[in-house]
C-alpha positions in Angstrom: 36.9 6.5 33.7 37.8 10.2 34.1 37.2 11.5 37.6 34.4 14.0 37.8 35.3 17.6 38.7 33.6 19.5 41.6 31.1 22.1 40.7 29.6 24.3 43.5 26.6 26.5 42.9 25.8 29.2 45.5 22.2 30.0 45.1 19.2 27.6 44.7 16.9 30.2 43.2 15.5 30.4 39.7 18.8 31.1 38.1 21.0 28.7 40.0 18.6 25.7 39.8 17.8 26.5 36.1 21.6 26.4 35.3 21.9 23.0 36.9 18.9 21.7 35.0 20.5 22.9 31.7 23.8 21.4 32.7 22.2 18.0 33.4 20.3 18.1 30.2 23.6 18.4 28.3 25.1 15.4 30.0 27.0 17.5 32.6 26.4 14.8 35.3 29.2 12.7 33.6 31.7 15.5 34.0 30.7 17.3 37.2 29.9 16.4 40.7 27.3 19.1 41.6 26.6 20.7 45.0 24.1 23.5 45.5 23.9 25.8 48.5 20.6 27.5 49.2 19.7 29.9 52.0 16.2 28.6 52.2 15.4 25.1 53.6 13.5 24.1 50.4 13.9 23.0 46.9 13.7 25.5 44.0 10.4 27.4 43.6 8.9 29.8 41.1 9.3 33.2 42.8 7.0 34.8 40.2 4.1 33.0 41.8 4.6 34.2 45.4 1.9 36.8 44.8 -0.5 34.0 43.9 0.4 32.3 47.1 -0.3 35.5 48.9 -3.6 35.9 47.1 -4.6 32.4 47.9 -4.9 31.1 44.3 -1.9 28.9 44.8 -0.7 26.8 47.7 3.1 26.9 48.5 3.4 23.3 47.3 2.0 24.4 43.9 4.9 26.7 43.1 7.9 24.3 43.6 9.8 23.7 40.4 12.3 21.2 41.9 11.2 19.5 45.1 13.8 18.0 47.4 13.4 14.6 45.7 14.4 16.0 42.4 18.0 16.7 43.6 18.3 13.2 45.0 17.0 11.6 41.8 19.5 13.6 39.7 22.6 13.1 41.8 22.8 16.7 43.0 23.9 17.4 46.6 21.6 20.1 48.0 22.7 22.0 51.1 19.3 23.5 51.8 19.2 26.1 54.5 23.0 26.6 54.6 24.2 30.0 53.8 27.7 30.3 52.4 29.7 32.7 54.6 32.9 33.0 52.6 35.0 31.9 49.6 38.7 30.9 49.9 39.7 31.5 46.2 43.3 30.4 46.8 42.2 27.0 48.2 39.1 26.9 46.0 36.9 26.2 49.0 33.5 27.7 50.1 32.7 28.0 53.8 29.1 27.7 55.0 27.3 27.6 58.3 27.9 24.8 60.8 31.5 24.5 59.8 30.6 23.0 56.4 33.3 23.3 53.7 33.1 22.3 50.1 36.0 22.3 47.6 35.4 23.3 44.0 37.0 23.2 40.6 34.4 25.6 39.3 32.2 27.9 41.4 29.0 29.5 40.1 27.5 32.5 42.0 23.8 32.8 41.6 23.1 34.8 44.7 20.2 36.8 43.2 19.2 40.1 44.7 18.1 41.5 48.0 15.2 43.9 48.7 16.1 47.6 49.0 14.9 48.8 52.4 14.5 52.6 52.4 15.9 54.4 55.5 12.6 55.1 57.3 12.6 56.5 60.8 11.3 54.1 63.4 11.2 51.2 61.0 13.6 49.1 63.1 13.6 48.4 66.8 16.8 48.9 68.9 18.0 45.4 68.1 17.8 46.1 64.3 14.7 43.9 63.8 11.7 45.3 61.8 8.9 46.7 63.8 6.0 44.3 64.1 3.8 44.4 61.0 6.7 45.4 58.6 7.7 43.0 55.8 9.7 42.6 52.7 8.2 40.5 50.0 10.9 38.3 48.5 10.8 34.7 49.7 8.3 32.0 50.5 8.9 32.6 54.3 8.2 36.3 53.8 5.0 35.4 52.0 3.8 33.0 54.7 4.6 35.5 57.4 2.5 38.1 55.5 -0.4 35.7 55.2 -0.5 35.1 58.9 -0.2 38.7 59.8 -2.7 39.8 57.2 -5.3 37.5 58.8 -5.5 39.9 61.8 -4.9 43.1 59.8 -7.3 45.5 58.1 -5.3 48.1 56.2 -2.0 47.5 54.4 0.4 50.0 52.9 2.8 49.0 50.2 5.8 51.2 49.6 6.7 50.8 46.0 4.6 50.9 42.9 6.8 48.6 40.8 5.9 45.1 39.6 6.6 43.4 42.9 4.8 46.0 44.9 1.7 45.8 42.8 1.7 42.0 43.0 1.9 42.2 46.8 -1.0 44.7 46.7 -3.1 42.4 44.6 -2.5 39.5 47.0 -3.4 41.5 50.0 -6.5 43.0 48.3 -7.6 39.4 47.5 -7.4 38.6 51.2 -9.9 41.4 52.0 -7.6 44.1 53.2 -7.9 47.8 52.4 -4.7 48.4 50.3 -2.8 51.6 49.8 0.1 51.7 47.3 2.6 54.5 48.1 5.0 55.4 45.3 7.7 58.0 45.1 7.5 58.6 41.4 4.8 60.4 39.3 3.4 57.2 37.8 3.4 53.5 38.5 6.0 51.1 37.1 8.0 53.9 35.6 10.8 51.6 34.7 8.6 49.7 32.2 5.7 52.1 31.4 5.4 55.6 30.0 3.3 58.1 31.9 0.1 57.4 29.8 0.3 53.7 30.4 1.1 54.3 34.1 -2.0 56.5 34.4 -4.2 53.9 32.8 -2.8 51.2 35.0 -3.5 53.4 38.0 -7.2 53.7 36.9 -7.5 50.0 36.5 -6.0 49.3 39.9 -8.3 51.9 41.5 -11.2 50.1 39.8 -10.2 47.0 41.7 -10.4 48.9 45.0 -6.8 49.8 45.5 -5.8 53.2 46.8 -2.8 54.8 45.0 -0.6 57.6 46.4 1.9 59.0 43.8 4.8 61.4 44.3 4.7 60.6 47.9 8.0 60.3 49.8 7.7 58.1 53.0 10.1 59.2 55.7 9.0 57.3 58.8 6.8 54.7 60.5 4.3 55.6 63.1 3.7 53.2 66.1 5.5 51.9 69.1 5.9 48.2 69.2 4.0 47.7 66.0 3.2 49.5 62.8 0.3 51.9 63.1 0.9 54.2 60.2 3.3 56.1 57.8 4.7 59.6 58.0 5.3 61.4 54.7 7.9 64.1 53.9 5.1 66.6 53.3 3.7 66.1 56.8 0.7 63.9 55.9 0.2 60.6 57.5 -1.6 57.4 56.5 -3.0 54.9 59.0 -2.2 51.3 58.4 -1.6 48.2 60.5 0.6 46.3 58.0 3.5 47.6 55.9 5.1 45.9 52.9 8.5 47.3 51.7 8.8 46.8 47.9 11.0 49.7 46.8 13.2 47.7 44.4 16.0 45.2 44.6 19.8 45.3 44.6 22.2 42.6 43.3 23.3 40.4 46.2 27.1 40.9 45.9 28.4 40.9 49.5 29.9 37.4 49.2 31.7 38.4 46.0 32.9 41.7 47.6 34.3 39.8 50.6 36.1 37.3 48.2 37.8 40.2 46.4 36.0 39.7 43.1 35.5 42.7 40.8 32.1 44.2 41.7 30.4 47.4 40.5 26.6 47.4 40.7 26.7 43.7 40.2 29.4 41.0 40.0 31.3 41.9 36.8 31.3 39.1 34.2 32.5 38.8 30.6 30.8 37.2 27.7 32.0 33.8 29.0 30.1 34.7 32.3 33.4 34.3 34.2 34.3 36.8 36.9 37.6 38.4 37.5 38.6 34.9 38.8 38.6 32.3 35.9 37.3 29.6 38.2 34.4 31.6 39.4 31.3 32.4 37.3 28.2 34.4 38.0 24.7 34.6 36.5 21.3 35.9 37.2 20.3 39.1 39.1 23.7 39.3 40.9 25.7 39.5 37.7 26.6 42.6 35.7 27.4 42.1 32.0 28.5 44.9 29.8 27.3 47.3 32.4 23.8 45.8 32.6 22.1 43.9 35.4 18.8 42.1 34.7 15.8 41.7 37.0 13.6 39.7 34.5 13.8 36.0 34.1 14.4 35.7 30.3 18.0 37.0 30.4 18.6 34.6 33.3 17.5 31.6 31.2 19.8 32.8 28.3 22.8 33.0 30.7 22.0 29.6 32.2 22.0 28.0 28.7 25.3 29.7 27.7 27.1 28.7 30.9 25.7 25.1 30.7 26.9 24.9 27.1 30.4 25.9 28.2 30.8 23.8 31.3 29.2 20.7 29.8 31.5 21.3 26.8 28.5 21.0 24.5 29.6 24.4 23.0 32.7 25.4 24.9 33.0 28.7 23.0 29.4 29.8 23.6 29.2 33.4 24.5 26.5 35.5 26.2 26.3 38.8 24.3 23.5 40.4 26.3 19.7 40.4 26.1 17.1 42.5 24.4 14.9 43.0 27.4 11.3 42.0 26.8 8.7 40.2 28.8 5.1 39.2 28.8 3.4 38.9 32.2 0.5 39.9 34.4 0.4 42.9 36.7 -2.3 42.4 39.4 -4.1 40.2 36.9 -3.8 42.7 34.0 -2.0 41.5 30.9 1.2 43.4 30.1 3.9 43.0 27.5 6.9 45.4 27.4 10.1 45.4 25.3 12.9 47.8 24.7 12.5 51.6 24.8 9.3 52.9 26.4 9.6 56.4 24.8 11.1 58.1 21.8 14.6 59.6 22.5 15.9 60.5 19.0 14.5 63.2 16.8 13.5 60.8 14.1 11.9 58.2 16.5 8.3 57.5 15.7 5.6 56.7 18.4 2.5 54.9 17.4 -0.2 54.8 20.2 -3.7 53.4 20.7 -5.6 54.1 23.9 -9.0 52.8 24.9 -9.6 53.8 28.6 -13.1 52.2 28.8 -11.5 48.8 28.2 -8.3 49.5 30.0 -6.2 49.0 26.8 -3.1 50.9 25.9 -0.7 50.0 23.1 2.4 51.8 22.0 5.2 51.2 19.5 8.5 53.1 19.4 10.0 52.9 15.9 13.6 53.8 15.2 15.2 53.5 11.8 12.3 51.5 10.5 12.7 48.9 13.2 10.9 48.2 16.5 12.9 49.9 19.3 10.3 49.3 22.0 6.6 48.5 22.8 4.1 48.6 25.6 0.9 46.5 25.5 -1.3 47.0 28.5 -4.6 45.3 28.9 -4.4 43.4 25.6 -1.3 41.5 24.8 -2.7 39.4 21.9 -0.2 40.9 19.5 2.7 40.3 21.8 4.0 37.0 20.1 4.5 38.7 16.7 5.9 41.9 18.3 8.4 40.0 20.4 9.7 38.1 17.4 10.0 41.3 15.4 11.8 42.9 18.3 14.1 40.0 19.2 15.2 39.5 15.5 15.5 43.3 14.8 13.4 42.9 11.7 12.4 45.9 9.5 8.7 46.9 9.9 6.1 47.3 7.3 4.8 50.8 6.6 1.4 49.8 8.0 2.0 50.0 11.7 -1.6 49.1 12.5 -1.0 45.4 11.5 1.5 45.2 14.4 -1.0 46.5 17.0 -4.1 44.7 15.6 -2.9 41.5 13.9 -6.4 40.0 14.0 -7.5 42.6 11.4 -5.1 41.4 8.7 -3.9 38.2 7.2 -0.4 37.9 8.6 1.6 34.7 9.0 2.9 35.9 12.3 -0.4 36.5 14.2 -0.5 33.0 15.6 1.9 31.3 18.0 1.6 28.2 15.8 3.3 30.1 13.0 6.3 31.3 15.1 9.8 29.6 14.6 10.7 26.8 17.0 13.3 29.0 18.8 10.6 31.6 19.7 10.1 31.9 23.4 6.5 31.3 24.3 6.7 31.3 28.1 8.8 34.1 29.6 8.3 33.0 33.1 9.9 29.6 32.6 11.9 30.2 29.4 10.0 27.7 27.3 10.4 27.8 23.5 7.9 26.8 20.9 10.2 24.0 19.9 10.0 22.5 23.5 6.2 22.7 23.4 6.1 21.0 20.0 8.4 18.3 21.2 6.2 17.6 24.2 3.1 17.4 22.1 4.8 14.9 19.7 6.0 12.8 22.7 2.4 12.3 23.8 1.1 15.4 25.6 -2.4 15.7 24.3 -4.2 18.0 26.7 -3.4 21.6 27.8 -2.8 20.5 31.4 -0.4 17.7 30.6 1.4 19.9 28.2 1.8 22.7 30.8 2.8 20.3 33.5 5.5 18.7 31.2 7.0 21.9 29.9 6.1 24.4 32.7 4.8 26.7 30.0 1.8 28.6 31.3 2.5 27.7 35.0 3.9 31.1 35.8 1.7 34.2 35.4 -0.5 32.2 32.9 -0.5 34.8 30.2 0.9 32.4 27.6 -1.6 29.6 28.1 -3.6 30.8 25.1 -0.6 30.5 22.9 0.3 27.1 24.3 -3.2 25.9 23.5 -2.9 27.3 19.9 0.3 25.3 19.4 -1.3 22.2 20.9 -4.2 22.4 18.5 -1.9 23.0 15.5 0.4 20.1 16.2 -2.0 17.5 17.7 -5.0 18.3 15.5 -7.9 16.0 16.2 -5.8 14.1 18.7 -5.9 17.0 21.1 -7.7 15.9 24.2 -10.0 18.1 26.3 -8.8 18.9 29.8 -11.3 17.5 32.3 -11.0 20.6 34.5 -13.0 22.6 31.9 -16.0 20.8 33.3 -15.4 21.4 36.9 -18.0 23.7 38.5 -15.3 25.5 40.3 -11.5 25.1 39.7 -10.7 24.0 43.3 -13.0 20.9 43.4 -12.4 18.3 40.7 -16.0 17.5 40.0 -18.5 18.6 37.4 -21.7 20.1 38.7 -23.9 17.0 38.7 -21.3 15.0 40.6 -20.5 17.9 42.9 -24.2 18.4 43.8 -24.7 14.6 44.4 -21.6 14.5 46.7 -22.8 17.6 48.6 -26.2 16.1 49.2 -25.0 12.6 50.0 -22.5 13.9 52.6 -24.7 16.8 53.8 -22.0 19.3 53.3 -23.5 22.7 54.2 -20.5 25.0 54.3 -17.8 25.9 51.9 -15.1 24.8 54.3 -16.8 21.4 54.6 -16.8 21.0 50.8 -13.0 21.7 50.7 -12.4 19.3 53.6 -14.4 16.4 52.1 -14.0 16.9 48.4 -10.7 18.7 47.8 -8.4 17.0 50.3 -8.6 20.0 52.7 -7.0 22.4 50.1 -9.0 25.6 50.0 -9.1 27.6 46.8 -10.2 31.2 47.3 -11.3 31.6 43.6 -13.8 28.7 44.1 -15.4 30.0 47.3 -18.1 32.4 45.8 -19.3 29.7 43.4 -19.5 27.1 46.1 -21.3 29.5 48.4 -23.9 30.2 45.7 -24.4 26.5 45.0 -24.7 25.6 48.7 -27.3 28.3 49.3 -29.2 27.0 46.3 -29.1 23.4 47.6 -29.7 24.0 51.3 -31.6 27.2 51.6 -32.0 28.2 55.2 -29.8 25.3 56.3 -26.8 26.7 54.5 -23.9 27.6 56.9 -22.7 31.0 55.9 -19.0 31.7 56.0 -18.3 35.4 55.2 -14.8 34.8 53.8 -16.4 32.8 51.0 -18.1 35.9 49.6 -16.9 38.7 47.3 -16.7 42.2 48.9 -20.0 43.1 47.2 -21.8 40.2 48.9 -20.1 40.9 52.2 -21.5 44.4 52.4 -24.5 44.0 50.1 -23.5 46.9 47.8 -21.6 47.3 44.6 -18.0 48.5 45.0 -17.0 51.3 42.6 -13.6 52.2 41.1 -13.0 54.8 43.9 -13.7 52.2 46.7 -17.1 53.8 47.5 -20.3 51.8 46.9 -23.6 52.1 45.1 -26.9 51.6 46.8 -29.8 50.4 44.8 -33.0 49.9 46.8 -35.7 47.6 45.5 -38.5 49.4 43.7 -41.0 46.7 42.9 -41.9 46.7 39.2 -40.3 50.1 38.8 -43.4 51.7 40.5 -42.6 54.3 43.1 -44.4 57.2 44.8 -43.7 60.9 45.5 -43.1 60.1 49.1 -40.6 57.4 48.3 -38.8 59.7 45.8 -38.6 62.4 48.5 -37.1 60.0 51.0 -34.5 58.8 48.4 -33.6 62.4 47.6 -33.2 63.3 51.3 -31.0 60.3 52.0 -28.9 61.0 48.9 -28.3 64.6 50.1 -27.7 63.7 53.7 -25.1 61.1 52.9 -23.4 62.9 50.0 -24.3 60.6 47.1 -22.1 61.8 44.3 -24.6 60.7 41.6 -28.2 59.7 41.6 -28.8 57.5 38.5 -31.9 56.0 36.9 -30.9 52.5 36.1 -31.9 50.4 33.1 -34.0 48.2 35.4 -36.3 51.1 36.4 -34.6 51.7 39.8 -32.6 54.5 41.4 -28.9 54.1 42.1 -27.2 56.2 44.8 -23.5 56.3 43.9 -20.5 57.3 45.9 -21.6 56.1 49.3 -18.8 55.3 51.7 -18.7 51.8 53.4 -19.3 53.0 56.9 -22.5 54.9 55.8 -24.2 51.9 54.2 -26.1 50.7 57.3 -27.4 54.2 58.1 -28.4 54.7 54.4 -30.4 51.4 54.5 -32.1 52.3 57.7 -33.2 55.7 56.5 -34.4 54.5 53.2 -36.5 51.8 54.8 -36.6 49.8 51.6 -35.3 46.3 50.9 -32.1 45.5 49.0 -32.3 45.6 45.2 -29.5 43.0 44.9 -27.8 45.0 42.2 -24.4 43.6 43.4 -24.9 39.8 43.4 -25.4 36.8 41.3 -29.1 36.6 42.0 -32.6 37.7 40.8 -32.2 41.5 40.4 -35.2 43.2 39.0 -38.3 42.8 36.9 -38.8 45.6 34.4 -42.4 46.4 33.5 -44.5 48.6 31.2 -47.7 50.2 32.4 -49.8 47.5 30.8 -53.6 47.7 31.1 -53.5 50.4 33.8 -52.9 53.3 31.4 -51.6 52.1 28.0 -54.3 51.9 25.3 -52.5 49.0 23.7 -52.2 46.9 26.9 -53.8 43.5 26.8 -52.4 42.2 30.1 -51.6 43.6 33.6 -47.8 43.6 33.2 -47.3 46.0 36.1 -49.2 43.9 38.6 -47.5 40.7 37.3 -44.0 42.3 37.5 -44.5 43.4 41.1 -45.7 39.9 42.0 -42.7 38.3 40.3 -40.3 40.7 42.0 -41.8 40.2 45.5 -41.8 36.5 45.1 -38.3 35.9 43.7 -36.3 38.9 45.1 -32.7 38.0 45.9 -33.0 34.4 44.6 -29.4 33.0 44.4 -28.4 31.8 41.0 -25.2 30.9 39.0 -25.3 34.3 37.3 -27.5 37.5 37.6 -31.1 37.2 36.5 -32.9 40.1 34.9 -36.6 39.7 34.2 -39.3 41.8 32.5 -43.1 41.8 31.7 -44.7 43.4 28.7 -48.4 44.2 28.5 -48.6 43.6 24.8 -46.5 42.3 21.9 -45.1 45.8 21.3 -42.6 44.7 24.0 -41.8 48.2 25.4 -40.1 46.6 28.5 -37.9 44.4 26.2 -39.2 41.2 27.9 -38.1 39.1 24.9 -34.4 39.9 25.5 -34.3 39.3 29.3 -33.2 36.1 31.1 -36.8 35.4 31.7 -39.7 37.4 30.3 -43.5 37.4 30.0 -45.4 39.0 27.1 -49.1 39.4 27.2 -51.0 38.3 24.0 -54.7 38.3 23.1 -57.1 36.1 25.0 -55.6 36.8 28.5 -52.6 34.6 27.8 -48.9 35.1 28.4 -45.8 34.0 26.4 -42.9 33.1 28.6 -39.5 33.7 27.1 -36.2 32.3 28.4 -32.6 32.9 27.5 -32.8 36.5 26.1 -29.9 38.9 26.2 -29.4 42.6 25.4 -25.9 43.4 26.7 -22.6 42.7 25.0 -24.5 39.9 23.3 -28.0 40.4 21.9 -30.3 37.4 21.7 -34.1 37.1 21.5 -35.3 34.6 24.0 -37.0 31.3 23.1 -40.7 30.8 24.0 -40.8 28.2 26.7 -44.6 28.0 26.9 -47.8 30.0 26.8 -50.0 30.2 29.9 -53.3 31.7 30.9 -52.8 33.4 34.3 -50.4 35.3 36.6 -50.2 32.3 38.8 -49.1 30.1 35.9 -46.5 32.7 34.9 -45.1 32.7 38.4 -45.0 28.9 38.6 -43.3 28.4 35.2 -40.8 31.2 35.7 -39.9 29.7 39.1 -39.6 26.2 37.6 -37.3 27.4 34.9 -35.1 29.4 37.3 -34.8 26.5 39.7 -33.7 24.2 36.9 -31.2 26.8 35.8 -30.0 27.2 39.4 -29.4 23.5 39.7 -27.8 22.8 36.3 -26.1 25.9 35.0 -22.3 26.4 35.3 -21.1 29.1 37.7 -21.2 32.4 35.9 -23.2 30.9 32.9 -26.0 33.3 31.9 -29.3 31.9 30.8 -28.8 32.7 27.2 -25.8 30.3 27.1 -27.6 27.8 29.3 -30.6 27.7 27.0 -28.5 27.2 23.9 -26.4 24.5 25.6 -29.4 22.5 26.8 -31.8 23.3 23.9 -35.2 24.8 24.1 -36.9 21.6 23.0 -35.4 19.6 25.8 -36.3 22.4 28.3 -39.9 22.2 27.1 -40.0 18.4 27.6 -38.5 18.7 31.1 -40.4 21.7 32.4 -43.6 21.9 30.5 -44.3 18.2 29.6 -42.6 17.0 32.7 -41.3 13.9 30.9 -38.9 13.1 33.8 -41.3 13.8 36.6 -39.2 16.6 38.2 -41.7 19.5 37.9 -43.2 19.1 41.3 -39.9 18.9 43.0 -38.6 21.9 41.2 -41.7 23.9 42.3 -41.2 22.8 45.9 -37.5 23.6 45.9 -38.0 27.1 44.6 -40.7 27.6 47.1 -38.3 26.6 49.9 -35.8 29.1 48.6 -38.5 31.8 48.5 -39.5 30.9 52.1 -35.9 31.1 53.3 -35.3 34.6 51.9 -34.1 37.3 54.4 -33.5 40.9 53.3 -29.7 41.3 53.6 -30.0 45.0 54.5 -31.4 44.0 57.9 -27.7 43.5 58.7 -27.7 47.3 59.2 -28.9 46.6 62.7 -27.1 43.3 63.2 -23.7 43.2 61.4 -22.3 39.7 60.9 -18.8 40.9 61.8 -17.3 43.8 63.7 -15.4 45.0 60.6 -18.2 44.5 58.1 -18.7 48.2 57.5 -15.3 49.7 58.5 -14.6 52.9 56.6 -11.6 53.5 54.4 -8.7 55.5 55.8 -8.0 59.0 54.4 -4.6 60.7 54.6 -4.5 63.5 57.1 -2.1 66.2 58.3 0.4 64.9 60.9 -0.5 67.6 63.4 -4.1 66.4 63.3 -3.3 62.8 63.9 -3.5 61.4 67.4 
């Protein structure tokens, strides 16, 4: 038996570990004895998901690609936490910490990149360490340190408006911090986006609550022992108590430089990925091939496959000839696909653009010589699979460019991922081809979850999951199985709503943290918290144990955040009926507090827009009116017509009924928002038939009660639940329906979907005929919820936390800052 040769890999990141995976898959274990050195004391993890760990949507354990056990099971010696200090090329030995030495026959350098740290005054202490509160965002340890520090911080500044900086901003925003992105260039992500796309991305991020500062050069850090702000070159300052440096990356080449290898920007390699030493290879972010370095993962996967082919002798003459850079990912939760050139550069280049600011969609093609030279798809990447194939294969384009931007409008064989060739890459994050997905389906993966777990497709940014599902359905057909998680009430607790409610009641779980502790193994999922909070409040009423970190920002401050990080204030105006005195008061408050717009809403109320957070309590006190709940998943308003008071067609007192409904059910928590209306006659001027719940007066003093109506992005006339003869019966039947909906709807499911899912006939049997004997309990439970109601605007005088109404920070001249 031939003795195995010694292969040493320096770097256990995404490139180094992927290369070893590819080598083993080609039978390389028979030829090579593999040792990997990694700076970090862990197995290999998906660096792309660090922002998700920061945001709390993933736990650190969720992002590991190769846990420590994997190395042992595959006969790979992992030297985790040992940094290689030097290379003796003559002796073919690497020297690591603690005196460890390892001989090699072949050496692969996959040292990745290091963060670029701009030379800011007062960033470092005398010993060279970062000032407290300063971080780079590159490793799992960096991320966990940021999470701990963010828990006691309020305002974070991120220097760098590139992909990584925006992902860090998204994570910190999700943790509840006020986030400022400071960028040197004129628009965000200038490497990938043109100015128009950059401006649209900026608007989208501001709509999330981020603050963006462009063309701003940071020259120093303010603060003594810890970060307290930033100083800009123009003399302005920005207060902050946390700083994240994300100003780009540089190839990590110092080890190669010290070893005497040829290094320019990166470690210079040829098409065989060998360095200037034939026994030493390089790949990934540290490598420079034909003058190019790559920071995206797709070229890394291509390099890993080529080098594995060569060293496993599967294809000893395999060559890497460079990559056509393209990727499909998410930036702060926004879909983005980019490839090739971002702008026209030659006189005959053609640019095809489509912009829809209201939806945050921007699409652009750069056509050169009848072929696709580049593309940007922001906000809608549905056409990315076909475009990526056209770009990668350098195919000629049809004369109708619109079919590339809007494939769903034409009958094209390339509009579906199922129609792509097997070598088409579906998942850019993990380098998974369509062929690999097809093979996994044929080997027995029948649900989307098992397919993603097997292939890793869709486990990065998640953008490609839709395409993975399309391929699954095309290959498996009727054998495709439904993923049980689609029935979970919230993603972080593996129970459908009936089982979840039963477990909560049986164990008397009255707080969100208790639910996670008892039903999710102690693993908290931030995305599940608002849904659980709403459910618990529905179940327990006044016994619910409120935890403010389980709420959205709107529910924490009882106002609706706007795209400029100000808030709208909508006081409750019962039934849409007001008075001159009340209108004068609203006008005075709007003027005193600088409301930038006063708007009549569709629910017959008045909205004061542009109110800063710190002014909210004072605005509420001066109005002296209860909250209109225009910000939450709850009962919002009851729209009315004038009914019998003034209208000559009125046959029922719709105004009085509407006021009674609103006073009784104001703020009632529900799985989704509830909009109600009453109409004084079948002319239906208040549109009661297209509300979540509506009442329409008919002849004989009777009222038709409609449920499941809609008049937004979807229009649906509600179904008649029943006909009753008094206001009291209207109140009772509406409350009974809403309580049943509260108990049985999915989180975020509007009544129109709920009614269609359950069926109006069944709802009549349950709620009107009471065939299961639940009517009395539903009436009692909704009464308990009504009795437990407390106007949230009373927190103006008794805030729940000291920071509840903290104002946003504005940049100010340095000479005015103390």
